Backbone as ProteinMPNN parsed JSONL, in Angstrom:
{"seq_chain_A": "XXXXXXXXXXXXXXXXXXXXXXXXXXXXXXXXXXXXXXXXXXXXXXXXXXXXXXXXXXXXXXXXXXXXXXXXXXXXXXXXXXXXXXXXXXXXXXXXXXXXXXXXXXXXXXXXXXXXXXXXXXXXXXXXXXXXXXXXXXXXXXXXXXXXXXXXXXXXXXXXXXXXXXXXXXXXXXXXXXXXXXXXXXXXXXXXXXXXXXXXXXXXXXXXXXXXXXXXXX", "coords_chain_A": {"N_chain_A": [[-53.997, -13.004, 90.392], [-52.371, -11.772, 88.355], [-51.929, -9.383, 89.687], [-50.696, -9.98, 92.16], [-48.438, -11.59, 91.776], [-45.961, -10.337, 91.427], [-45.052, -9.702, 93.911], [-43.783, -11.813, 94.997], [-40.749, -13.216, 95.209], [-39.822, -15.772, 94.775], [-41.548, -17.039, 93.088], [-43.048, -17.464, 89.854], [-44.957, -16.314, 87.067], [-46.668, -17.306, 84.147], [-48.359, -16.542, 81.153], [-50.045, -18.389, 78.801], [-50.645, -19.86, 75.552], [-51.875, -21.147, 72.346], [-51.487, -20.101, 68.959], [-53.082, -20.91, 66.125], [-53.067, -22.16, 62.69], [-51.677, -20.171, 61.247], [-51.022, -18.536, 58.352], [-48.735, -19.036, 55.675], [-48.37, -16.785, 53.406], [-47.756, -15.789, 50.126], [-47.314, -13.001, 48.153], [-48.308, -12.536, 44.757], [-47.147, -10.663, 43.191], [-44.637, -8.12, 43.39], [-44.47, -5.533, 45.931], [-45.392, -2.133, 45.217], [-43.425, 0.611, 45.74], [-43.762, 3.405, 48.056], [-44.527, 6.696, 46.848], [-44.297, 10.234, 46.091], [-47.334, 11.508, 47.125], [-48.547, 9.043, 46.831], [-49.492, 6.047, 48.414], [-47.87, 3.027, 49.65], [-48.336, 0.299, 47.46], [-49.961, -2.769, 47.455], [-50.111, -6.073, 46.262], [-53.131, -7.901, 45.959], [-53.659, -10.579, 45.485], [-52.541, -13.9, 46.261], [-50.311, -16.675, 46.946], [-50.724, -19.753, 48.649], [-48.819, -21.345, 51.14], [-49.073, -23.219, 53.116], [-49.504, -23.75, 56.692], [-48.642, -22.648, 60.04], [-48.164, -23.23, 63.558], [-48.047, -21.412, 66.569], [-46.85, -21.811, 69.762], [-46.893, -20.093, 72.705], [-45.574, -18.264, 75.531], [-45.981, -15.788, 77.932], [-44.03, -13.978, 80.146], [-45.372, -12.776, 82.913], [-44.439, -10.863, 84.693], [-42.245, -9.558, 83.476], [-42.829, -9.25, 80.774], [-41.482, -10.574, 78.811], [-41.306, -12.901, 76.086], [-41.646, -16.321, 75.325], [-41.468, -18.611, 72.706], [-42.584, -21.148, 70.416], [-42.503, -22.301, 67.173], [-44.156, -24.293, 64.823], [-45.319, -27.252, 63.001], [-47.402, -28.595, 64.267], [-49.726, -28.908, 67.078], [-50.041, -30.74, 69.229], [-51.043, -32.6, 72.212], [-48.705, -33.549, 73.306], [-46.841, -31.781, 72.189], [-47.541, -29.39, 73.531], [-47.177, -30.074, 76.254], [-44.435, -30.623, 76.245], [-43.457, -28.092, 75.583], [-44.166, -26.582, 77.891], [-42.653, -27.996, 79.749], [-40.008, -27.414, 78.894], [-40.091, -24.671, 79.219], [-40.215, -24.409, 82.003], [-37.764, -25.56, 82.63], [-36.113, -23.54, 81.671], [-36.524, -21.618, 83.547], [-35.735, -22.55, 86.084], [-34.961, -21.797, 88.605], [-36.972, -20.891, 90.226], [-39.297, -21.419, 92.897], [-42.051, -21.951, 92.669], [-44.086, -22.352, 89.841], [-46.45, -20.639, 88.057], [-49.054, -21.122, 85.776], [-51.036, -19.583, 83.492], [-53.867, -20.208, 81.538], [-56.196, -21.171, 78.9], [-59.197, -23.247, 78.564], [-58.743, -25.315, 76.735], [-58.679, -28.641, 75.355], [-56.122, -29.825, 75.091], [-54.797, -28.598, 77.093], [-55.416, -29.905, 79.335], [-54.398, -32.443, 79.447], [-53.342, -35.943, 79.327], [-50.583, -36.182, 78.856], [-49.651, -33.759, 79.891], [-50.347, -33.95, 82.609], [-48.75, -36.145, 83.368], [-46.192, -35.099, 82.913], [-46.122, -32.978, 84.788], [-46.469, -34.383, 87.19], [-44.104, -35.887, 87.198], [-42.138, -33.835, 87.329], [-42.76, -32.676, 89.743], [-42.242, -34.628, 91.526], [-44.222, -36.458, 92.244], [-45.385, -39.476, 93.254], [-47.695, -40.933, 93.24], [-50.205, -43.258, 92.094], [-51.459, -42.538, 88.996], [-53.657, -43.435, 87.688], [-55.866, -44.482, 84.996], [-56.402, -43.255, 81.778], [-59.609, -42.253, 80.861], [-60.787, -44.141, 82.465], [-60.144, -44.435, 85.348], [-58.996, -42.805, 88.385], [-56.684, -39.969, 88.597], [-56.228, -39.471, 85.907], [-58.606, -40.028, 84.675], [-60.731, -38.335, 83.538], [-61.198, -35.212, 81.716], [-61.961, -33.323, 83.583], [-61.028, -34.412, 86.02], [-58.304, -34.444, 85.513], [-57.798, -31.703, 85.163], [-58.423, -30.794, 87.732], [-56.327, -31.898, 89.209], [-54.131, -30.568, 88.009], [-54.672, -27.972, 88.782], [-54.241, -27.954, 91.494], [-52.953, -26.417, 94.41], [-50.888, -27.326, 95.938], [-48.539, -27.978, 94.728], [-45.428, -27.594, 92.876], [-45.867, -26.641, 90.383], [-48.48, -24.898, 89.143], [-51.597, -24.664, 87.639], [-53.764, -22.261, 86.209], [-56.909, -21.767, 85.133], [-58.627, -19.844, 82.736], [-62.018, -18.566, 82.803], [-64.657, -20.223, 80.932], [-65.275, -19.077, 77.631], [-63.889, -16.75, 78.051], [-61.317, -16.152, 77.161], [-60.015, -13.826, 76.632], [-59.063, -12.883, 78.981], [-56.593, -13.871, 79.263], [-53.334, -12.897, 79.168], [-51.493, -13.432, 77.107], [-52.926, -13.332, 74.781], [-53.008, -10.663, 74.103], [-50.423, -10.27, 73.224], [-50.388, -11.976, 70.986], [-52.047, -10.5, 69.34], [-50.362, -8.3, 68.841], [-48.326, -9.615, 67.417], [-49.792, -10.352, 65.135], [-50.39, -7.817, 63.991], [-47.833, -6.658, 63.615], [-46.303, -8.517, 62.172], [-47.718, -10.591, 60.709], [-49.948, -9.544, 59.282], [-49.189, -7.882, 57.099], [-47.249, -9.38, 55.969], [-45.026, -11.23, 53.753], [-44.555, -14.295, 52.706], [-42.733, -16.782, 51.311], [-42.633, -19.457, 51.972], [-43.212, -22.032, 54.479], [-41.038, -22.172, 56.167], [-39.976, -19.638, 55.896], [-41.974, -18.144, 57.118], [-41.801, -19.156, 59.748], [-39.198, -18.268, 60.366], [-39.593, -15.498, 60.239], [-41.394, -15.111, 62.377], [-39.887, -16.068, 64.572], [-37.735, -14.275, 64.48], [-39.088, -11.936, 65.094], [-39.912, -12.447, 67.723], [-37.427, -12.423, 69.04], [-36.694, -9.742, 68.529], [-38.813, -8.387, 69.784], [-38.421, -9.113, 72.488], [-35.987, -7.868, 73.005], [-36.461, -5.137, 72.579], [-39.124, -4.288, 73.046], [-40.429, -5.582, 75.106], [-42.321, -5.478, 78.033], [-44.136, -5.442, 81.13], [-47.665, -5.906, 80.846], [-50.112, -3.482, 81.634], [-52.49, -4.328, 83.744], [-55.773, -3.777, 84.307], [-58.281, -4.777, 84.875], [-60.437, -5.817, 87.432], [-62.049, -7.919, 88.102], [-64.603, -7.327, 88.869], [-68.161, -7.412, 88.737], [-69.791, -6.253, 85.877], [-71.987, -3.45, 85.67], [-75.421, -3.529, 84.71]], "CA_chain_A": [[-52.783, -13.628, 89.871], [-51.55, -10.749, 87.714], [-51.624, -8.325, 90.647], [-49.929, -10.401, 93.323], [-47.259, -12.425, 91.517], [-44.726, -9.553, 91.507], [-44.659, -9.558, 95.306], [-43.148, -13.051, 95.457], [-39.513, -13.378, 94.464], [-39.53, -17.175, 94.47], [-42.595, -17.57, 92.223], [-43.1, -16.839, 88.535], [-46.236, -16.553, 86.395], [-46.671, -17.248, 82.69], [-49.628, -16.606, 80.421], [-49.675, -19.204, 77.645], [-51.687, -20.36, 74.645], [-51.428, -21.403, 70.99], [-52.116, -19.463, 67.802], [-53.038, -21.957, 65.107], [-53.477, -21.819, 61.336], [-51.029, -18.963, 60.743], [-50.773, -18.879, 56.959], [-47.594, -18.514, 54.925], [-48.95, -16.231, 52.177], [-46.802, -15.105, 49.255], [-47.953, -12.149, 47.151], [-47.893, -12.967, 43.42], [-46.383, -9.565, 42.595], [-43.933, -7.327, 44.399], [-45.067, -4.251, 46.315], [-44.947, -0.899, 44.571], [-43.046, 1.455, 46.88], [-44.378, 4.717, 48.201], [-44.042, 7.799, 46.022], [-45.006, 11.458, 46.486], [-48.772, 11.484, 46.904], [-49.059, 7.694, 46.647], [-49.073, 5.101, 49.46], [-47.384, 1.732, 49.174], [-49.377, -0.512, 46.814], [-49.711, -4.189, 47.704], [-50.898, -7.037, 45.481], [-54.126, -8.553, 46.823], [-53.664, -12.022, 45.243], [-51.413, -14.544, 46.922], [-50.189, -18.128, 46.937], [-50.681, -20.33, 49.986], [-47.719, -22.295, 51.322], [-49.277, -23.989, 54.336], [-49.733, -23.028, 57.946], [-47.828, -22.932, 61.211], [-48.745, -22.987, 64.881], [-47.135, -20.84, 67.562], [-47.122, -21.971, 71.188], [-46.149, -18.988, 73.306], [-45.792, -17.961, 76.947], [-45.578, -14.442, 78.332], [-43.643, -13.77, 81.543], [-46.271, -11.702, 83.332], [-43.699, -9.839, 85.434], [-41.302, -8.823, 82.634], [-43.313, -9.079, 79.413], [-40.684, -11.38, 77.872], [-42.085, -13.959, 75.44], [-41.008, -17.547, 74.849], [-42.363, -19.122, 71.666], [-42.143, -22.25, 69.558], [-43.278, -22.3, 65.93], [-44.035, -25.589, 64.167], [-46.432, -27.751, 62.18], [-48.474, -29.217, 65.045], [-49.944, -28.464, 68.463], [-50.588, -31.885, 69.934], [-50.88, -32.503, 73.671], [-47.285, -33.75, 73.586], [-46.164, -30.52, 71.87], [-47.785, -28.404, 74.587], [-46.527, -30.521, 77.489], [-42.991, -30.453, 76.072], [-43.194, -26.656, 75.651], [-44.209, -26.183, 79.301], [-41.505, -28.644, 80.386], [-38.819, -26.645, 78.579], [-40.266, -23.349, 79.816], [-39.834, -24.527, 83.41], [-36.313, -25.754, 82.641], [-35.478, -22.244, 81.434], [-36.711, -20.794, 84.746], [-35.731, -23.586, 87.12], [-34.583, -21.262, 89.918], [-38.156, -20.494, 90.992], [-39.899, -22.476, 93.71], [-43.383, -22.254, 92.141], [-44.385, -21.841, 88.505], [-47.885, -20.49, 87.802], [-49.344, -21.114, 84.339], [-52.398, -19.134, 83.165], [-54.214, -20.743, 80.229], [-57.632, -21.391, 78.721], [-59.658, -24.598, 78.865], [-58.575, -26.219, 75.599], [-58.468, -30.016, 75.824], [-54.691, -30.126, 75.203], [-54.312, -27.982, 78.335], [-55.837, -30.785, 80.432], [-54.098, -33.722, 78.818], [-52.573, -36.964, 80.04], [-49.163, -35.852, 78.745], [-49.368, -32.645, 80.801], [-50.417, -34.481, 83.976], [-47.582, -36.981, 83.62], [-45.03, -34.226, 83.003], [-46.18, -32.254, 86.055], [-46.22, -35.346, 88.265], [-42.672, -36.206, 87.192], [-41.34, -32.681, 87.769], [-43.073, -32.378, 91.145], [-41.889, -35.777, 92.348], [-45.439, -37.114, 92.729], [-45.245, -40.904, 92.973], [-49.004, -41.584, 93.325], [-50.772, -43.879, 90.899], [-52.269, -41.539, 88.288], [-54.844, -44.067, 87.136], [-55.916, -44.818, 83.568], [-57.213, -42.296, 81.041], [-60.924, -42.741, 80.462], [-61.298, -45.205, 83.332], [-60.09, -44.217, 86.79], [-57.914, -42.011, 88.932], [-56.475, -38.595, 88.153], [-56.273, -39.41, 84.439], [-59.891, -40.543, 84.18], [-61.488, -37.393, 82.719], [-60.613, -33.868, 81.638], [-62.241, -32.641, 84.845], [-60.122, -34.911, 87.062], [-56.951, -33.997, 85.176], [-57.726, -30.269, 85.46], [-58.409, -30.636, 89.192], [-54.95, -32.184, 89.629], [-53.237, -29.516, 87.527], [-54.975, -26.745, 89.523], [-53.918, -28.069, 92.917], [-51.977, -25.416, 94.842], [-49.86, -27.934, 96.788], [-47.475, -28.441, 93.845], [-44.503, -26.563, 92.408], [-46.394, -26.155, 89.096], [-49.913, -24.705, 89.38], [-52.284, -24.149, 86.459], [-54.909, -21.387, 86.483], [-57.707, -21.751, 83.904], [-59.581, -18.746, 82.562], [-63.393, -19.069, 82.636], [-65.082, -20.497, 79.56], [-65.656, -17.901, 76.833], [-63.209, -15.566, 78.583], [-59.894, -16.269, 76.872], [-59.45, -12.469, 76.617], [-58.425, -12.644, 80.279], [-55.248, -14.424, 79.171], [-52.523, -11.814, 78.625], [-50.778, -13.795, 75.881], [-53.753, -12.95, 73.639], [-52.588, -9.315, 73.726], [-49.198, -10.412, 72.43], [-50.746, -12.534, 69.681], [-52.536, -9.371, 68.555], [-49.182, -7.559, 68.394], [-47.705, -10.438, 66.374], [-50.597, -10.235, 63.921], [-50.253, -6.488, 63.396], [-46.452, -6.326, 63.277], [-45.624, -9.506, 61.335], [-48.526, -11.434, 59.836], [-50.945, -8.853, 58.467], [-48.595, -7.379, 55.866], [-46.096, -10.211, 55.652], [-44.917, -11.898, 52.457], [-43.804, -15.471, 53.112], [-42.722, -17.756, 50.215], [-42.593, -20.835, 52.473], [-43.45, -22.153, 55.914], [-39.794, -21.865, 56.878], [-39.845, -18.181, 55.928], [-42.897, -17.683, 58.155], [-41.177, -19.491, 61.036], [-38.067, -17.365, 60.587], [-40.127, -14.173, 60.528], [-41.962, -15.11, 63.728], [-38.799, -16.193, 65.544], [-36.986, -13.018, 64.49], [-39.874, -10.934, 65.805], [-39.837, -12.754, 69.159], [-36.143, -11.896, 69.518], [-36.765, -8.277, 68.488], [-39.745, -7.962, 70.822], [-37.815, -9.264, 73.814], [-34.878, -6.93, 73.151], [-36.814, -3.723, 72.425], [-40.514, -3.942, 73.325], [-41.009, -6.347, 76.218], [-42.59, -4.864, 79.327], [-45.392, -6.012, 81.634], [-48.901, -5.223, 80.492], [-50.829, -2.881, 82.753], [-53.756, -5.066, 83.818], [-56.645, -2.971, 85.165], [-59.529, -5.48, 85.193], [-60.422, -6.256, 88.828], [-62.966, -9.028, 88.324], [-65.896, -6.871, 89.361], [-69.272, -7.624, 87.812], [-70.186, -5.017, 85.209], [-73.366, -3.08, 85.893], [-76.279, -3.636, 83.521]], "C_chain_A": [[-51.852, -12.586, 89.271], [-51.105, -9.671, 88.708], [-50.589, -8.764, 91.681], [-48.604, -11.086, 92.998], [-45.955, -11.654, 91.72], [-44.223, -9.41, 92.938], [-43.853, -10.756, 95.798], [-41.905, -13.327, 94.603], [-39.247, -14.821, 94.049], [-40.613, -17.828, 93.62], [-42.603, -16.804, 90.908], [-44.411, -17.232, 87.861], [-46.072, -16.383, 84.897], [-48.101, -17.298, 82.177], [-49.337, -17.303, 79.101], [-50.881, -19.658, 76.836], [-51.044, -20.668, 73.296], [-52.178, -20.509, 70.007], [-51.962, -20.429, 66.636], [-53.42, -21.403, 63.734], [-52.884, -20.522, 60.813], [-50.517, -19.257, 59.329], [-49.501, -18.227, 56.41], [-48.115, -18.077, 53.558], [-47.873, -15.467, 51.407], [-47.559, -14.292, 48.213], [-47.427, -12.52, 45.771], [-47.168, -11.865, 42.664], [-45.758, -8.741, 43.711], [-44.712, -6.052, 44.733], [-44.556, -3.139, 45.406], [-44.657, 0.112, 45.686], [-43.799, 2.775, 46.904], [-43.72, 5.731, 47.269], [-44.779, 9.05, 46.463], [-46.488, 11.415, 46.118], [-49.366, 10.103, 46.739], [-48.582, 6.789, 47.788], [-48.484, 3.842, 48.826], [-48.54, 0.937, 48.603], [-49.023, -1.983, 46.961], [-50.653, -5.041, 46.88], [-51.87, -7.771, 46.404], [-54.182, -10.054, 46.605], [-52.411, -12.648, 45.845], [-51.438, -16.048, 46.687], [-50.115, -18.61, 48.382], [-49.569, -21.377, 50.055], [-47.853, -23.076, 52.629], [-49.395, -23.108, 55.566], [-48.75, -23.47, 59.019], [-48.63, -22.635, 62.475], [-47.673, -22.409, 65.795], [-47.668, -21.159, 68.954], [-46.267, -20.934, 71.897], [-46.515, -18.813, 74.771], [-45.207, -16.59, 77.24], [-45.228, -14.427, 79.808], [-44.413, -12.555, 82.041], [-45.513, -10.561, 84.014], [-42.838, -8.965, 84.531], [-41.83, -8.503, 81.247], [-42.521, -9.859, 78.386], [-41.512, -12.556, 77.361], [-41.176, -15.119, 75.056], [-41.971, -18.187, 73.858], [-41.718, -20.274, 70.911], [-43.075, -22.291, 68.347], [-43.064, -23.631, 65.221], [-45.293, -25.996, 63.449], [-47.622, -28.199, 63.01], [-48.607, -28.575, 66.412], [-50.648, -29.571, 69.224], [-50.428, -31.705, 71.441], [-49.429, -32.711, 74.064], [-46.481, -32.485, 73.287], [-46.318, -29.527, 73.021], [-47.093, -28.798, 75.885], [-45.017, -30.329, 77.405], [-42.61, -28.972, 76.141], [-43.17, -26.171, 77.101], [-43.014, -26.76, 80.059], [-40.236, -27.832, 80.142], [-38.883, -25.231, 79.162], [-39.832, -23.363, 81.283], [-38.335, -24.76, 83.539], [-35.577, -24.426, 82.517], [-35.557, -21.341, 82.658], [-36.723, -21.697, 85.988], [-35.408, -23.049, 88.506], [-35.78, -20.931, 90.791], [-38.759, -21.693, 91.731], [-41.241, -22.915, 93.153], [-43.53, -21.596, 90.777], [-45.907, -21.822, 88.33], [-48.101, -20.354, 86.295], [-50.804, -20.721, 84.136], [-52.71, -19.579, 81.742], [-55.721, -20.944, 80.129], [-57.949, -22.875, 78.863], [-59.656, -25.541, 77.657], [-58.237, -27.628, 76.089], [-56.989, -30.376, 75.952], [-54.062, -29.492, 76.439], [-54.73, -28.782, 79.567], [-55.524, -32.234, 80.072], [-53.364, -34.689, 79.743], [-51.088, -36.625, 80.015], [-48.776, -34.746, 79.721], [-49.379, -33.116, 82.252], [-49.166, -35.289, 84.298], [-46.309, -36.134, 83.733], [-44.988, -33.511, 84.347], [-45.888, -33.194, 87.224], [-44.737, -35.698, 88.347], [-41.856, -35.052, 87.764], [-41.568, -32.385, 89.248], [-42.771, -33.547, 92.08], [-43.081, -36.501, 92.941], [-45.409, -38.574, 92.293], [-46.591, -41.636, 92.966], [-49.384, -42.231, 91.993], [-51.717, -42.87, 90.234], [-53.529, -42.123, 87.678], [-54.718, -44.329, 85.65], [-56.851, -43.836, 82.871], [-58.526, -42.938, 80.582], [-61.528, -43.769, 81.393], [-61.293, -44.83, 84.812], [-58.94, -43.292, 87.159], [-57.831, -40.602, 88.374], [-56.647, -38.464, 86.646], [-57.647, -39.706, 83.857], [-60.575, -39.605, 83.186], [-60.738, -36.067, 82.617], [-60.805, -33.117, 82.944], [-61.282, -33.097, 85.941], [-58.683, -34.5, 86.787], [-56.777, -32.51, 85.496], [-57.659, -30.027, 86.968], [-57.011, -30.905, 89.751], [-54.02, -31.039, 89.243], [-53.441, -28.206, 88.289], [-54.547, -26.797, 90.984], [-52.765, -27.151, 93.313], [-50.862, -26.003, 95.698], [-48.69, -28.469, 95.971], [-46.57, -27.27, 93.468], [-44.909, -25.997, 91.055], [-47.907, -26.091, 89.243], [-50.531, -24.059, 88.14], [-53.531, -23.368, 86.887], [-55.695, -21.218, 85.183], [-58.616, -20.526, 83.861], [-60.983, -19.326, 82.438], [-63.699, -19.362, 81.172], [-65.574, -19.216, 78.908], [-65.005, -16.625, 77.354], [-61.703, -15.658, 78.341], [-59.217, -14.905, 76.786], [-58.761, -12.129, 77.936], [-56.991, -13.164, 80.308], [-54.344, -13.408, 78.469], [-51.78, -12.161, 77.348], [-51.589, -13.43, 74.647], [-53.415, -11.526, 73.186], [-51.352, -9.4, 72.838], [-49.486, -11.016, 71.061], [-51.313, -11.446, 68.764], [-51.387, -8.523, 68.021], [-48.478, -8.307, 67.272], [-48.465, -10.315, 65.062], [-50.397, -8.907, 63.22], [-48.849, -6.236, 62.873], [-45.842, -7.257, 62.229], [-46.553, -10.125, 60.288], [-49.368, -10.647, 58.844], [-50.38, -8.404, 57.124], [-47.358, -8.184, 55.454], [-46.168, -10.824, 54.27], [-43.992, -13.087, 52.657], [-43.851, -16.527, 52.012], [-42.696, -19.213, 50.661], [-42.939, -20.837, 53.953], [-42.192, -21.813, 56.703], [-39.566, -20.357, 56.954], [-40.772, -17.581, 56.977], [-42.33, -17.958, 59.538], [-40.04, -18.528, 61.359], [-38.555, -15.962, 60.934], [-40.684, -14.073, 61.94], [-40.857, -15.175, 64.775], [-37.964, -14.914, 65.629], [-37.763, -11.943, 65.258], [-39.861, -11.179, 67.305], [-38.541, -12.203, 69.744], [-36.168, -10.373, 69.584], [-37.666, -7.75, 69.601], [-39.098, -8.016, 72.195], [-36.69, -8.256, 74.06], [-35.357, -5.479, 73.244], [-38.202, -3.338, 72.923], [-41.066, -4.557, 74.601], [-41.136, -5.497, 77.478], [-43.911, -5.434, 79.827], [-46.587, -5.199, 81.172], [-49.547, -4.656, 81.754], [-52.235, -3.469, 82.774], [-54.679, -4.353, 84.806], [-57.936, -3.682, 85.555], [-59.441, -6.086, 86.589], [-61.369, -7.408, 89.118], [-64.313, -8.627, 88.844], [-66.97, -7.068, 88.302], [-69.652, -6.279, 87.21], [-71.656, -4.719, 85.486], [-74.154, -3.157, 84.59], [-76.581, -2.238, 82.982]], "O_chain_A": [[-50.677, -12.519, 89.633], [-50.015, -9.115, 88.572], [-49.7, -7.989, 92.034], [-47.729, -11.159, 93.86], [-44.952, -12.236, 92.135], [-43.07, -9.03, 93.147], [-43.3, -10.72, 96.898], [-42.014, -13.634, 93.416], [-38.529, -15.067, 93.08], [-40.604, -19.046, 93.444], [-42.213, -15.637, 90.856], [-44.913, -18.339, 88.057], [-45.426, -15.445, 84.43], [-48.942, -18.017, 82.716], [-48.469, -16.857, 78.351], [-51.983, -19.818, 77.361], [-49.841, -20.484, 73.111], [-53.354, -20.202, 70.201], [-50.846, -20.728, 66.21], [-54.013, -20.33, 63.623], [-53.521, -19.836, 60.014], [-49.673, -20.134, 59.142], [-49.229, -17.049, 56.642], [-48.283, -18.901, 52.659], [-47.176, -14.616, 51.96], [-48.366, -14.846, 47.467], [-46.236, -12.791, 45.617], [-46.623, -12.118, 41.589], [-46.279, -8.672, 44.824], [-45.504, -5.561, 43.928], [-43.437, -3.198, 44.896], [-45.54, 0.43, 46.482], [-44.388, 3.199, 45.91], [-42.535, 5.639, 46.948], [-45.796, 8.946, 47.148], [-46.845, 11.299, 44.946], [-50.573, 9.981, 46.528], [-47.391, 6.769, 48.097], [-48.592, 3.629, 47.619], [-49.617, 0.901, 49.197], [-47.911, -2.395, 46.63], [-51.851, -4.766, 46.807], [-51.494, -8.21, 47.491], [-54.708, -10.762, 47.463], [-51.36, -12.012, 45.928], [-52.454, -16.615, 46.284], [-49.517, -17.954, 49.234], [-49.404, -22.188, 49.144], [-46.856, -23.54, 53.183], [-49.385, -21.88, 55.478], [-48.116, -24.52, 58.916], [-49.62, -21.903, 62.461], [-46.529, -22.866, 65.793], [-48.803, -20.816, 69.285], [-45.05, -20.897, 71.711], [-47.614, -19.164, 75.199], [-44.084, -16.277, 76.846], [-46.046, -14.821, 80.639], [-44.132, -11.429, 81.631], [-45.923, -9.405, 83.912], [-42.705, -7.766, 84.776], [-41.335, -7.58, 80.6], [-42.849, -9.818, 77.2], [-42.313, -13.134, 78.096], [-40.08, -14.922, 74.532], [-43.165, -18.296, 74.139], [-40.497, -20.364, 70.784], [-44.297, -22.313, 68.497], [-41.925, -24.058, 65.034], [-46.224, -25.204, 63.298], [-48.749, -28.188, 62.515], [-47.746, -27.814, 66.854], [-51.719, -29.365, 69.795], [-49.761, -30.775, 71.895], [-48.96, -32.126, 75.041], [-45.557, -32.144, 74.025], [-45.345, -28.898, 73.439], [-46.488, -27.954, 76.547], [-44.388, -29.919, 78.38], [-41.564, -28.628, 76.691], [-42.265, -25.437, 77.497], [-42.433, -26.089, 80.911], [-39.471, -27.585, 81.074], [-37.862, -24.664, 79.551], [-39.161, -22.441, 81.747], [-37.698, -24.226, 84.447], [-34.555, -24.206, 83.166], [-34.763, -20.412, 82.802], [-37.618, -21.605, 86.828], [-35.562, -23.771, 89.492], [-35.617, -20.711, 91.991], [-38.729, -22.823, 91.244], [-41.554, -24.105, 93.155], [-43.151, -20.441, 90.581], [-46.567, -22.855, 88.439], [-47.421, -19.576, 85.625], [-51.707, -21.442, 84.56], [-51.91, -19.355, 80.834], [-56.434, -20.895, 81.131], [-57.084, -23.668, 79.236], [-60.476, -26.455, 77.576], [-57.584, -27.789, 77.12], [-56.627, -31.156, 76.832], [-52.927, -29.809, 76.794], [-54.441, -28.394, 80.699], [-56.307, -33.138, 80.365], [-52.843, -34.307, 80.791], [-50.403, -36.761, 81.028], [-47.697, -34.788, 80.312], [-48.515, -32.725, 83.038], [-48.587, -35.139, 85.374], [-45.444, -36.424, 84.559], [-43.934, -33.443, 84.979], [-45.145, -32.84, 88.141], [-44.179, -35.794, 89.44], [-40.976, -35.271, 88.596], [-40.667, -31.896, 89.929], [-43.014, -33.464, 93.284], [-42.978, -37.094, 94.014], [-45.409, -38.87, 91.098], [-46.629, -42.84, 92.71], [-48.946, -41.808, 90.924], [-52.67, -42.408, 90.86], [-54.384, -41.378, 87.199], [-53.615, -44.392, 85.107], [-57.971, -43.614, 83.331], [-58.537, -44.019, 79.995], [-62.645, -44.233, 81.165], [-62.333, -44.9, 85.466], [-58.04, -43.034, 86.36], [-58.774, -40.102, 87.761], [-57.157, -37.453, 86.164], [-57.821, -39.636, 82.64], [-60.96, -40.037, 82.1], [-59.769, -35.831, 83.339], [-59.929, -32.364, 83.37], [-60.778, -32.275, 86.707], [-57.924, -34.236, 87.719], [-55.747, -32.1, 86.03], [-56.922, -29.154, 87.426], [-56.565, -30.212, 90.666], [-53.213, -30.591, 90.057], [-52.507, -27.417, 88.432], [-54.501, -25.758, 91.643], [-51.733, -27.109, 92.643], [-49.979, -25.271, 96.144], [-47.932, -29.313, 96.449], [-46.902, -26.109, 93.707], [-44.361, -24.985, 90.619], [-48.552, -27.119, 89.446], [-50.047, -23.036, 87.655], [-54.249, -23.766, 87.805], [-55.207, -20.597, 84.238], [-59.294, -20.213, 84.84], [-61.132, -20.47, 82.008], [-63.063, -18.805, 80.278], [-66.207, -18.379, 79.551], [-65.519, -15.531, 77.122], [-60.907, -15.289, 79.204], [-57.991, -14.818, 76.857], [-57.965, -11.192, 77.999], [-56.259, -12.923, 81.268], [-54.565, -13.091, 77.3], [-51.461, -11.263, 76.568], [-51.02, -13.236, 73.573], [-53.528, -11.219, 71.999], [-51.244, -8.698, 71.833], [-48.882, -10.604, 70.071], [-51.086, -11.468, 67.554], [-51.428, -8.074, 66.875], [-48.075, -7.699, 66.28], [-47.859, -10.188, 63.998], [-50.252, -8.862, 61.998], [-48.686, -5.659, 61.798], [-44.961, -6.843, 61.476], [-46.208, -10.176, 59.108], [-49.489, -11.043, 57.684], [-51.054, -8.542, 56.103], [-46.528, -7.707, 54.681], [-47.245, -10.925, 53.683], [-42.778, -12.916, 52.767], [-44.906, -17.121, 51.79], [-42.733, -20.114, 49.823], [-42.959, -19.791, 54.601], [-42.272, -21.23, 57.784], [-39.032, -19.852, 57.942], [-40.406, -16.619, 57.652], [-42.372, -17.09, 60.409], [-39.932, -18.033, 62.481], [-37.999, -15.309, 61.818], [-40.474, -13.072, 62.625], [-40.881, -14.428, 65.752], [-37.537, -14.515, 66.713], [-37.174, -11.14, 65.982], [-39.806, -10.227, 68.085], [-38.547, -11.59, 70.811], [-35.723, -9.779, 70.566], [-37.323, -6.783, 70.28], [-39.212, -7.072, 72.978], [-36.467, -7.839, 75.196], [-34.723, -4.669, 73.92], [-38.44, -2.163, 73.199], [-42.079, -4.089, 75.121], [-40.17, -4.878, 77.925], [-44.731, -5.87, 79.019], [-46.537, -3.97, 81.112], [-49.525, -5.286, 82.811], [-53.066, -3.147, 81.925], [-54.402, -4.325, 86.005], [-58.624, -3.237, 86.474], [-58.481, -6.791, 86.899], [-61.483, -7.834, 90.267], [-65.106, -9.487, 89.228], [-66.713, -6.908, 87.109], [-69.817, -5.29, 87.925], [-72.478, -5.634, 85.531], [-73.627, -2.885, 83.511], [-77.288, -2.101, 81.984]]}, "name": "protein", "num_of_chains": 1, "seq": "XXXXXXXXXXXXXXXXXXXXXXXXXXXXXXXXXXXXXXXXXXXXXXXXXXXXXXXXXXXXXXXXXXXXXXXXXXXXXXXXXXXXXXXXXXXXXXXXXXXXXXXXXXXXXXXXXXXXXXXXXXXXXXXXXXXXXXXXXXXXXXXXXXXXXXXXXXXXXXXXXXXXXXXXXXXXXXXXXXXXXXXXXXXXXXXXXXXXXXXXXXXXXXXXXXXXXXXXXX"}
């Protein structure tokens, strides 16, 4: 997927996931600035102001990131994020979405959104009872089908590291969250959104993916 997508001008690939429980932490005292022979000193105690969730997608070809920061990550939140992501890149014939096997990534809301966008008129069935919507397995099988304009590619279980967006979440943690000072959830949201803009303008580039899927020798 990562190797071949760049060869197709009419297809686009995104790596997507959520980062949950990002804490808005406010230090109870200001930093002491650096001085000759002394590093910056940071207060270790903090106040908690709640958490935020980031839903993000990485354009595998360009490295550009699209992100939404908010209070929740319901199946409707994720389906709406993917819906808007496709709207933003509507010129492509096929959209490939790489993601892990979280239950919200195999949801009824996602199936219904994909069916609507792909013009699929078939009866989708009833969640928990019959048809495409019956189980997570049947919903995932529909979402993975390659005969649609939106195709989902699930990483193996316990292998979310294969999802390139996890690399970007690591960058977000190091650049913004680890040493951040956020007096409110809105301040945390603003900091994350500002970093996304900065990243896309100055840092975005495709990750060099070298893993070939070969079994490691014992």
